[in-house]
mmJSON file of the N, C-alpha and C atoms, coordinates in Angstrom:
{"data_MODEL":{"atom_site":{
"group_PDB":["ATOM","ATOM","ATOM","ATOM","ATOM","ATOM","ATOM","ATOM","ATOM","ATOM","ATOM","ATOM","ATOM","ATOM","ATOM","ATOM","ATOM","ATOM","ATOM","ATOM","ATOM","ATOM","ATOM","ATOM","ATOM","ATOM","ATOM","ATOM","ATOM","ATOM","ATOM","ATOM","ATOM","ATOM","ATOM","ATOM","ATOM","ATOM","ATOM","ATOM","ATOM","ATOM","ATOM","ATOM","ATOM","ATOM","ATOM","ATOM","ATOM","ATOM","ATOM","ATOM","ATOM","ATOM","ATOM","ATOM","ATOM","ATOM","ATOM","ATOM","ATOM","ATOM","ATOM","ATOM","ATOM","ATOM","ATOM","ATOM","ATOM","ATOM","ATOM","ATOM","ATOM","ATOM","ATOM","ATOM","ATOM","ATOM","ATOM","ATOM","ATOM","ATOM","ATOM","ATOM","ATOM","ATOM","ATOM","ATOM","ATOM","ATOM","ATOM","ATOM","ATOM","ATOM","ATOM","ATOM","ATOM","ATOM","ATOM","ATOM","ATOM","ATOM","ATOM","ATOM","ATOM","ATOM","ATOM","ATOM","ATOM","ATOM","ATOM","ATOM","ATOM","ATOM","ATOM","ATOM","ATOM","ATOM","ATOM","ATOM","ATOM","ATOM","ATOM","ATOM","ATOM","ATOM","ATOM","ATOM","ATOM","ATOM","ATOM","ATOM","ATOM","ATOM","ATOM","ATOM","ATOM","ATOM","ATOM","ATOM","ATOM","ATOM","ATOM","ATOM","ATOM","ATOM","ATOM","ATOM","ATOM","ATOM","ATOM","ATOM","ATOM","ATOM","ATOM","ATOM","ATOM","ATOM","ATOM","ATOM","ATOM","ATOM","ATOM","ATOM","ATOM","ATOM","ATOM","ATOM","ATOM","ATOM","ATOM","ATOM","ATOM","ATOM","ATOM","ATOM","ATOM","ATOM","ATOM","ATOM","ATOM","ATOM","ATOM","ATOM","ATOM","ATOM","ATOM","ATOM","ATOM","ATOM","ATOM","ATOM"],
"id":[1,2,3,4,5,6,7,8,9,10,11,12,13,14,15,16,17,18,19,20,21,22,23,24,25,26,27,28,29,30,31,32,33,34,35,36,37,38,39,40,41,42,43,44,45,46,47,48,49,50,51,52,53,54,55,56,57,58,59,60,61,62,63,64,65,66,67,68,69,70,71,72,73,74,75,76,77,78,79,80,81,82,83,84,85,86,87,88,89,90,91,92,93,94,95,96,97,98,99,100,101,102,103,104,105,106,107,108,109,110,111,112,113,114,115,116,117,118,119,120,121,122,123,124,125,126,127,128,129,130,131,132,133,134,135,136,137,138,139,140,141,142,143,144,145,146,147,148,149,150,151,152,153,154,155,156,157,158,159,160,161,162,163,164,165,166,167,168,169,170,171,172,173,174,175,176,177,178,179,180,181,182,183,184,185,186,187,188,189,190,191,192],
"type_symbol":["N","C","C","N","C","C","N","C","C","N","C","C","N","C","C","N","C","C","N","C","C","N","C","C","N","C","C","N","C","C","N","C","C","N","C","C","N","C","C","N","C","C","N","C","C","N","C","C","N","C","C","N","C","C","N","C","C","N","C","C","N","C","C","N","C","C","N","C","C","N","C","C","N","C","C","N","C","C","N","C","C","N","C","C","N","C","C","N","C","C","N","C","C","N","C","C","N","C","C","N","C","C","N","C","C","N","C","C","N","C","C","N","C","C","N","C","C","N","C","C","N","C","C","N","C","C","N","C","C","N","C","C","N","C","C","N","C","C","N","C","C","N","C","C","N","C","C","N","C","C","N","C","C","N","C","C","N","C","C","N","C","C","N","C","C","N","C","C","N","C","C","N","C","C","N","C","C","N","C","C","N","C","C","N","C","C","N","C","C","N","C","C"],
"label_atom_id":["N","CA","C","N","CA","C","N","CA","C","N","CA","C","N","CA","C","N","CA","C","N","CA","C","N","CA","C","N","CA","C","N","CA","C","N","CA","C","N","CA","C","N","CA","C","N","CA","C","N","CA","C","N","CA","C","N","CA","C","N","CA","C","N","CA","C","N","CA","C","N","CA","C","N","CA","C","N","CA","C","N","CA","C","N","CA","C","N","CA","C","N","CA","C","N","CA","C","N","CA","C","N","CA","C","N","CA","C","N","CA","C","N","CA","C","N","CA","C","N","CA","C","N","CA","C","N","CA","C","N","CA","C","N","CA","C","N","CA","C","N","CA","C","N","CA","C","N","CA","C","N","CA","C","N","CA","C","N","CA","C","N","CA","C","N","CA","C","N","CA","C","N","CA","C","N","CA","C","N","CA","C","N","CA","C","N","CA","C","N","CA","C","N","CA","C","N","CA","C","N","CA","C","N","CA","C","N","CA","C","N","CA","C","N","CA","C","N","CA","C","N","CA","C"],
"label_alt_id":[null,null,null,null,null,null,null,null,null,null,null,null,null,null,null,null,null,null,null,null,null,null,null,null,null,null,null,null,null,null,null,null,null,null,null,null,null,null,null,null,null,null,null,null,null,null,null,null,null,null,null,null,null,null,null,null,null,null,null,null,null,null,null,null,null,null,null,null,null,null,null,null,null,null,null,null,null,null,null,null,null,null,null,null,null,null,null,null,null,null,null,null,null,null,null,null,null,null,null,null,null,null,null,null,null,null,null,null,null,null,null,null,null,null,null,null,null,null,null,null,null,null,null,null,null,null,null,null,null,null,null,null,null,null,null,null,null,null,null,null,null,null,null,null,null,null,null,null,null,null,null,null,null,null,null,null,null,null,null,null,null,null,null,null,null,null,null,null,null,null,null,null,null,null,null,null,null,null,null,null,null,null,null,null,null,null,null,null,null,null,null,null],
"label_comp_id":["MET","MET","MET","LEU","LEU","LEU","MET","MET","MET","THR","THR","THR","THR","THR","THR","ASN","ASN","ASN","ARG","ARG","ARG","VAL","VAL","VAL","LEU","LEU","LEU","LYS","LYS","LYS","GLY","GLY","GLY","LEU","LEU","LEU","LEU","LEU","LEU","ILE","ILE","ILE","ALA","ALA","ALA","ALA","ALA","ALA","LEU","LEU","LEU","LEU","LEU","LEU","VAL","VAL","VAL","SER","SER","SER","GLY","GLY","GLY","VAL","VAL","VAL","ALA","ALA","ALA","HIS","HIS","HIS","GLY","GLY","GLY","GLY","GLY","GLY","ASP","ASP","ASP","SER","SER","SER","ALA","ALA","ALA","ILE","ILE","ILE","ARG","ARG","ARG","VAL","VAL","VAL","SER","SER","SER","HIS","HIS","HIS","GLU","GLU","GLU","ALA","ALA","ALA","GLY","GLY","GLY","GLN","GLN","GLN","PRO","PRO","PRO","VAL","VAL","VAL","ALA","ALA","ALA","ARG","ARG","ARG","PHE","PHE","PHE","THR","THR","THR","ILE","ILE","ILE","GLY","GLY","GLY","ASP","ASP","ASP","SER","SER","SER","ARG","ARG","ARG","CYS","CYS","CYS","VAL","VAL","VAL","LEU","LEU","LEU","LYS","LYS","LYS","ASP","ASP","ASP","ASP","ASP","ASP","GLN","GLN","GLN","VAL","VAL","VAL","ARG","ARG","ARG","CYS","CYS","CYS","THR","THR","THR","PRO","PRO","PRO","VAL","VAL","VAL","SER","SER","SER","LYS","LYS","LYS"],
"label_asym_id":["A","A","A","A","A","A","A","A","A","A","A","A","A","A","A","A","A","A","A","A","A","A","A","A","A","A","A","A","A","A","A","A","A","A","A","A","A","A","A","A","A","A","A","A","A","A","A","A","A","A","A","A","A","A","A","A","A","A","A","A","A","A","A","A","A","A","A","A","A","A","A","A","A","A","A","A","A","A","A","A","A","A","A","A","A","A","A","A","A","A","A","A","A","A","A","A","A","A","A","A","A","A","A","A","A","A","A","A","A","A","A","A","A","A","A","A","A","A","A","A","A","A","A","A","A","A","A","A","A","A","A","A","A","A","A","A","A","A","A","A","A","A","A","A","A","A","A","A","A","A","A","A","A","A","A","A","A","A","A","A","A","A","A","A","A","A","A","A","A","A","A","A","A","A","A","A","A","A","A","A","A","A","A","A","A","A","A","A","A","A","A","A"],
"label_entity_id":["1","1","1","1","1","1","1","1","1","1","1","1","1","1","1","1","1","1","1","1","1","1","1","1","1","1","1","1","1","1","1","1","1","1","1","1","1","1","1","1","1","1","1","1","1","1","1","1","1","1","1","1","1","1","1","1","1","1","1","1","1","1","1","1","1","1","1","1","1","1","1","1","1","1","1","1","1","1","1","1","1","1","1","1","1","1","1","1","1","1","1","1","1","1","1","1","1","1","1","1","1","1","1","1","1","1","1","1","1","1","1","1","1","1","1","1","1","1","1","1","1","1","1","1","1","1","1","1","1","1","1","1","1","1","1","1","1","1","1","1","1","1","1","1","1","1","1","1","1","1","1","1","1","1","1","1","1","1","1","1","1","1","1","1","1","1","1","1","1","1","1","1","1","1","1","1","1","1","1","1","1","1","1","1","1","1","1","1","1","1","1","1"],
"label_seq_id":[1,1,1,2,2,2,3,3,3,4,4,4,5,5,5,6,6,6,7,7,7,8,8,8,9,9,9,10,10,10,11,11,11,12,12,12,13,13,13,14,14,14,15,15,15,16,16,16,17,17,17,18,18,18,19,19,19,20,20,20,21,21,21,22,22,22,23,23,23,24,24,24,25,25,25,26,26,26,27,27,27,28,28,28,29,29,29,30,30,30,31,31,31,32,32,32,33,33,33,34,34,34,35,35,35,36,36,36,37,37,37,38,38,38,39,39,39,40,40,40,41,41,41,42,42,42,43,43,43,44,44,44,45,45,45,46,46,46,47,47,47,48,48,48,49,49,49,50,50,50,51,51,51,52,52,52,53,53,53,54,54,54,55,55,55,56,56,56,57,57,57,58,58,58,59,59,59,60,60,60,61,61,61,62,62,62,63,63,63,64,64,64],
"pdbx_PDB_ins_code":[null,null,null,null,null,null,null,null,null,null,null,null,null,null,null,null,null,null,null,null,null,null,null,null,null,null,null,null,null,null,null,null,null,null,null,null,null,null,null,null,null,null,null,null,null,null,null,null,null,null,null,null,null,null,null,null,null,null,null,null,null,null,null,null,null,null,null,null,null,null,null,null,null,null,null,null,null,null,null,null,null,null,null,null,null,null,null,null,null,null,null,null,null,null,null,null,null,null,null,null,null,null,null,null,null,null,null,null,null,null,null,null,null,null,null,null,null,null,null,null,null,null,null,null,null,null,null,null,null,null,null,null,null,null,null,null,null,null,null,null,null,null,null,null,null,null,null,null,null,null,null,null,null,null,null,null,null,null,null,null,null,null,null,null,null,null,null,null,null,null,null,null,null,null,null,null,null,null,null,null,null,null,null,null,null,null,null,null,null,null,null,null],
"Cartn_x":[215.319,214.69,213.274,212.53,211.157,211.119,212.078,212.105,212.374,213.259,213.538,212.3,211.594,210.361,209.331,209.199,208.256,208.624,209.908,210.346,210.041,210.292,210.009,208.519,207.695,206.243,205.756,206.305,205.917,206.328,207.525,207.979,207.105,206.705,205.82,204.454,203.95,202.654,202.725,203.776,203.938,204.071,204.849,205.013,203.675,202.886,201.582,200.656,200.684,199.849,200.28,201.588,202.079,201.728,201.883,201.56,200.072,199.234,197.802,197.416,198.08,197.824,198.236,199.364,199.824,198.892,198.461,197.547,196.228,195.758,194.506,194.67,195.84,196.077,196.194,196.647,196.75,197.754,197.265,198.126,198.988,198.587,199.345,200.487,200.801,201.86,203.223,204.118,205.5,206.306,206.991,207.824,209.28,209.979,211.389,212.258,213.299,214.269,215.666,216.663,218.046,218.746,219.382,220.178,221.558,222.561,223.958,224.103,223.37,223.471,222.699,221.996,221.232,219.731,218.936,217.491,216.864,215.917,215.185,213.702,212.913,211.474,210.724,209.767,208.94,207.482,206.773,205.38,204.699,203.381,202.64,201.93,201.842,201.068,200.208,198.91,198.006,198.327,198.631,198.973,200.474,201.275,202.73,203.356,204.421,205.238,206.435,206.717,207.787,208.816,210.05,211.154,211.877,212.122,212.938,214.276,215.315,216.656,217.654,218.597,219.62,218.989,217.945,217.248,216.609,216.312,215.641,214.449,213.336,212.137,212.05,211.882,211.727,210.443,209.569,208.289,208.194,207.587,207.32,205.85,205.221,203.801,203.617,202.504,202.165,201.352,201.825,201.08,199.907,198.782,197.561,197.335],
"Cartn_y":[106.983,106.885,106.336,106.785,106.332,104.847,104.378,102.963,102.093,102.541,101.808,101.765,102.866,102.911,101.948,101.91,100.989,99.54,99.231,97.861,97.493,98.404,98.147,97.926,98.769,98.618,97.319,96.964,95.707,94.521,94.571,93.5,93.374,94.507,94.476,93.903,94.236,93.709,92.199,91.725,90.284,89.583,90.147,89.552,89.494,90.557,90.578,89.511,89.331,88.303,86.908,86.67,85.361,85.08,86.077,85.895,85.628,86.334,86.109,84.725,84.255,82.911,81.856,82.045,81.101,81.118,82.285,82.385,81.7,81.83,81.202,79.692,79.238,77.817,77.01,77.618,76.92,75.793,74.537,73.366,73.183,73.734,73.54,74.546,75.23,76.235,75.575,76.306,75.868,76.535,75.731,76.249,76.153,77.263,77.308,77.53,76.709,76.861,76.739,76.929,76.815,75.709,74.818,73.744,73.804,73.951,74.05,75.176,76.277,77.429,77.309,76.203,75.995,76.05,76.671,76.701,75.327,74.975,73.714,74.039,73.578,73.834,72.552,72.657,71.521,71.842,70.847,71.042,69.685,69.696,68.45,68.437,67.243,67.013,65.793,66.002,64.896,64.303,62.996,62.301,62.112,62.956,62.833,64.107,63.924,65.052,65.134,66.33,66.504,67.519,67.344,68.233,68.568,69.859,70.305,70.723,69.962,70.222,69.902,70.788,70.597,70.338,71.087,70.988,69.625,68.876,67.588,67.544,67.017,66.862,65.409,65.217,63.86,63.839,62.866,62.747,61.4,61.4,60.159,60.152,58.982,58.902,59.074,59.698,59.892,58.675,57.978,56.809,57.272,56.603,56.998,56.136],
"Cartn_z":[171.261,172.567,172.447,171.443,171.251,170.928,170.132,169.77,171.006,171.887,173.121,174.003,174.111,174.903,174.329,173.016,172.384,172.673,172.628,172.924,174.371,175.28,176.699,176.898,176.305,176.45,175.828,174.686,174.029,174.901,175.489,176.37,177.601,178.179,179.343,178.994,177.824,177.387,177.208,176.57,176.366,177.71,178.621,179.953,180.683,180.598,181.262,180.685,179.372,178.746,179.182,179.232,179.664,181.117,181.972,183.388,183.569,182.85,182.987,182.475,181.436,180.927,181.924,182.585,183.596,184.795,185.21,186.35,186.025,184.798,184.397,184.277,183.827,183.609,184.884,185.956,187.234,187.191,187.201,187.264,186.023,184.904,183.67,183.534,184.618,184.582,184.419,183.836,183.69,184.786,185.575,186.654,186.23,186.305,185.885,187.112,187.235,188.313,187.709,188.534,188.067,188.837,188.096,188.681,188.057,188.862,188.398,187.372,187.585,186.702,185.401,185.184,183.962,184.273,183.396,183.634,183.393,184.257,184.151,184.248,183.285,183.28,183.634,184.552,184.946,184.619,184.059,183.676,183.588,183.429,183.275,181.929,181.376,180.152,180.421,180.468,180.774,182.127,182.149,183.391,183.533,182.902,182.961,183.509,184.272,184.72,183.8,183.325,182.35,182.832,182.349,182.674,181.381,181.157,180.027,180.596,180.247,180.761,179.657,179.446,178.407,177.042,176.705,175.418,175.172,176.234,176.104,177.05,176.556,177.371,177.809,179.119,179.669,180.467,180.168,180.85,181.542,182.723,183.442,183.844,183.732,184.104,185.598,185.965,187.371,187.795,188.81,189.288,190.129,189.986,190.702,191.899],
"occupancy":[1.0,1.0,1.0,1.0,1.0,1.0,1.0,1.0,1.0,1.0,1.0,1.0,1.0,1.0,1.0,1.0,1.0,1.0,1.0,1.0,1.0,1.0,1.0,1.0,1.0,1.0,1.0,1.0,1.0,1.0,1.0,1.0,1.0,1.0,1.0,1.0,1.0,1.0,1.0,1.0,1.0,1.0,1.0,1.0,1.0,1.0,1.0,1.0,1.0,1.0,1.0,1.0,1.0,1.0,1.0,1.0,1.0,1.0,1.0,1.0,1.0,1.0,1.0,1.0,1.0,1.0,1.0,1.0,1.0,1.0,1.0,1.0,1.0,1.0,1.0,1.0,1.0,1.0,1.0,1.0,1.0,1.0,1.0,1.0,1.0,1.0,1.0,1.0,1.0,1.0,1.0,1.0,1.0,1.0,1.0,1.0,1.0,1.0,1.0,1.0,1.0,1.0,1.0,1.0,1.0,1.0,1.0,1.0,1.0,1.0,1.0,1.0,1.0,1.0,1.0,1.0,1.0,1.0,1.0,1.0,1.0,1.0,1.0,1.0,1.0,1.0,1.0,1.0,1.0,1.0,1.0,1.0,1.0,1.0,1.0,1.0,1.0,1.0,1.0,1.0,1.0,1.0,1.0,1.0,1.0,1.0,1.0,1.0,1.0,1.0,1.0,1.0,1.0,1.0,1.0,1.0,1.0,1.0,1.0,1.0,1.0,1.0,1.0,1.0,1.0,1.0,1.0,1.0,1.0,1.0,1.0,1.0,1.0,1.0,1.0,1.0,1.0,1.0,1.0,1.0,1.0,1.0,1.0,1.0,1.0,1.0,1.0,1.0,1.0,1.0,1.0,1.0],
"B_iso_or_equiv":[0.0,0.0,0.0,0.0,0.0,0.0,0.0,0.0,0.0,0.0,0.0,0.0,0.0,0.0,0.0,0.0,0.0,0.0,0.0,0.0,0.0,0.0,0.0,0.0,0.0,0.0,0.0,0.0,0.0,0.0,0.0,0.0,0.0,0.0,0.0,0.0,0.0,0.0,0.0,0.0,0.0,0.0,0.0,0.0,0.0,0.0,0.0,0.0,0.0,0.0,0.0,0.0,0.0,0.0,0.0,0.0,0.0,0.0,0.0,0.0,0.0,0.0,0.0,0.0,0.0,0.0,0.0,0.0,0.0,0.0,0.0,0.0,0.0,0.0,0.0,0.0,0.0,0.0,0.0,0.0,0.0,0.0,0.0,0.0,0.0,0.0,0.0,0.0,0.0,0.0,0.0,0.0,0.0,0.0,0.0,0.0,0.0,0.0,0.0,0.0,0.0,0.0,0.0,0.0,0.0,0.0,0.0,0.0,0.0,0.0,0.0,0.0,0.0,0.0,0.0,0.0,0.0,0.0,0.0,0.0,0.0,0.0,0.0,0.0,0.0,0.0,0.0,0.0,0.0,0.0,0.0,0.0,0.0,0.0,0.0,0.0,0.0,0.0,0.0,0.0,0.0,0.0,0.0,0.0,0.0,0.0,0.0,0.0,0.0,0.0,0.0,0.0,0.0,0.0,0.0,0.0,0.0,0.0,0.0,0.0,0.0,0.0,0.0,0.0,0.0,0.0,0.0,0.0,0.0,0.0,0.0,0.0,0.0,0.0,0.0,0.0,0.0,0.0,0.0,0.0,0.0,0.0,0.0,0.0,0.0,0.0,0.0,0.0,0.0,0.0,0.0,0.0],
"pdbx_formal_charge":[null,null,null,null,null,null,null,null,null,null,null,null,null,null,null,null,null,null,null,null,null,null,null,null,null,null,null,null,null,null,null,null,null,null,null,null,null,null,null,null,null,null,null,null,null,null,null,null,null,null,null,null,null,null,null,null,null,null,null,null,null,null,null,null,null,null,null,null,null,null,null,null,null,null,null,null,null,null,null,null,null,null,null,null,null,null,null,null,null,null,null,null,null,null,null,null,null,null,null,null,null,null,null,null,null,null,null,null,null,null,null,null,null,null,null,null,null,null,null,null,null,null,null,null,null,null,null,null,null,null,null,null,null,null,null,null,null,null,null,null,null,null,null,null,null,null,null,null,null,null,null,null,null,null,null,null,null,null,null,null,null,null,null,null,null,null,null,null,null,null,null,null,null,null,null,null,null,null,null,null,null,null,null,null,null,null,null,null,null,null,null,null],
"auth_seq_id":[1,1,1,2,2,2,3,3,3,4,4,4,5,5,5,6,6,6,7,7,7,8,8,8,9,9,9,10,10,10,11,11,11,12,12,12,13,13,13,14,14,14,15,15,15,16,16,16,17,17,17,18,18,18,19,19,19,20,20,20,21,21,21,22,22,22,23,23,23,24,24,24,25,25,25,26,26,26,27,27,27,28,28,28,29,29,29,30,30,30,31,31,31,32,32,32,33,33,33,34,34,34,35,35,35,36,36,36,37,37,37,38,38,38,39,39,39,40,40,40,41,41,41,42,42,42,43,43,43,44,44,44,45,45,45,46,46,46,47,47,47,48,48,48,49,49,49,50,50,50,51,51,51,52,52,52,53,53,53,54,54,54,55,55,55,56,56,56,57,57,57,58,58,58,59,59,59,60,60,60,61,61,61,62,62,62,63,63,63,64,64,64],
"auth_comp_id":["MET","MET","MET","LEU","LEU","LEU","MET","MET","MET","THR","THR","THR","THR","THR","THR","ASN","ASN","ASN","ARG","ARG","ARG","VAL","VAL","VAL","LEU","LEU","LEU","LYS","LYS","LYS","GLY","GLY","GLY","LEU","LEU","LEU","LEU","LEU","LEU","ILE","ILE","ILE","ALA","ALA","ALA","ALA","ALA","ALA","LEU","LEU","LEU","LEU","LEU","LEU","VAL","VAL","VAL","SER","SER","SER","GLY","GLY","GLY","VAL","VAL","VAL","ALA","ALA","ALA","HIS","HIS","HIS","GLY","GLY","GLY","GLY","GLY","GLY","ASP","ASP","ASP","SER","SER","SER","ALA","ALA","ALA","ILE","ILE","ILE","ARG","ARG","ARG","VAL","VAL","VAL","SER","SER","SER","HIS","HIS","HIS","GLU","GLU","GLU","ALA","ALA","ALA","GLY","GLY","GLY","GLN","GLN","GLN","PRO","PRO","PRO","VAL","VAL","VAL","ALA","ALA","ALA","ARG","ARG","ARG","PHE","PHE","PHE","THR","THR","THR","ILE","ILE","ILE","GLY","GLY","GLY","ASP","ASP","ASP","SER","SER","SER","ARG","ARG","ARG","CYS","CYS","CYS","VAL","VAL","VAL","LEU","LEU","LEU","LYS","LYS","LYS","ASP","ASP","ASP","ASP","ASP","ASP","GLN","GLN","GLN","VAL","VAL","VAL","ARG","ARG","ARG","CYS","CYS","CYS","THR","THR","THR","PRO","PRO","PRO","VAL","VAL","VAL","SER","SER","SER","LYS","LYS","LYS"],
"auth_asym_id":["A","A","A","A","A","A","A","A","A","A","A","A","A","A","A","A","A","A","A","A","A","A","A","A","A","A","A","A","A","A","A","A","A","A","A","A","A","A","A","A","A","A","A","A","A","A","A","A","A","A","A","A","A","A","A","A","A","A","A","A","A","A","A","A","A","A","A","A","A","A","A","A","A","A","A","A","A","A","A","A","A","A","A","A","A","A","A","A","A","A","A","A","A","A","A","A","A","A","A","A","A","A","A","A","A","A","A","A","A","A","A","A","A","A","A","A","A","A","A","A","A","A","A","A","A","A","A","A","A","A","A","A","A","A","A","A","A","A","A","A","A","A","A","A","A","A","A","A","A","A","A","A","A","A","A","A","A","A","A","A","A","A","A","A","A","A","A","A","A","A","A","A","A","A","A","A","A","A","A","A","A","A","A","A","A","A","A","A","A","A","A","A"],
"auth_atom_id":["N","CA","C","N","CA","C","N","CA","C","N","CA","C","N","CA","C","N","CA","C","N","CA","C","N","CA","C","N","CA","C","N","CA","C","N","CA","C","N","CA","C","N","CA","C","N","CA","C","N","CA","C","N","CA","C","N","CA","C","N","CA","C","N","CA","C","N","CA","C","N","CA","C","N","CA","C","N","CA","C","N","CA","C","N","CA","C","N","CA","C","N","CA","C","N","CA","C","N","CA","C","N","CA","C","N","CA","C","N","CA","C","N","CA","C","N","CA","C","N","CA","C","N","CA","C","N","CA","C","N","CA","C","N","CA","C","N","CA","C","N","CA","C","N","CA","C","N","CA","C","N","CA","C","N","CA","C","N","CA","C","N","CA","C","N","CA","C","N","CA","C","N","CA","C","N","CA","C","N","CA","C","N","CA","C","N","CA","C","N","CA","C","N","CA","C","N","CA","C","N","CA","C","N","CA","C","N","CA","C","N","CA","C","N","CA","C","N","CA","C","N","CA","C"],
"pdbx_PDB_model_num":[1,1,1,1,1,1,1,1,1,1,1,1,1,1,1,1,1,1,1,1,1,1,1,1,1,1,1,1,1,1,1,1,1,1,1,1,1,1,1,1,1,1,1,1,1,1,1,1,1,1,1,1,1,1,1,1,1,1,1,1,1,1,1,1,1,1,1,1,1,1,1,1,1,1,1,1,1,1,1,1,1,1,1,1,1,1,1,1,1,1,1,1,1,1,1,1,1,1,1,1,1,1,1,1,1,1,1,1,1,1,1,1,1,1,1,1,1,1,1,1,1,1,1,1,1,1,1,1,1,1,1,1,1,1,1,1,1,1,1,1,1,1,1,1,1,1,1,1,1,1,1,1,1,1,1,1,1,1,1,1,1,1,1,1,1,1,1,1,1,1,1,1,1,1,1,1,1,1,1,1,1,1,1,1,1,1,1,1,1,1,1,1]
}}}
């Protein structure tokens, strides 16, 4: 029982750290959605918009 409690607390701590990092990062946040039952992550790197889908990252430049 103690080991399960420790795992839960450790998971909550990690989640809190990740959420605070995303909140601090603002625009550099990774947004995850589901398309056809598969997770898809969207994020930006520099002047490019990127998508992680099916274990592949695809980036396209943002036109100004």
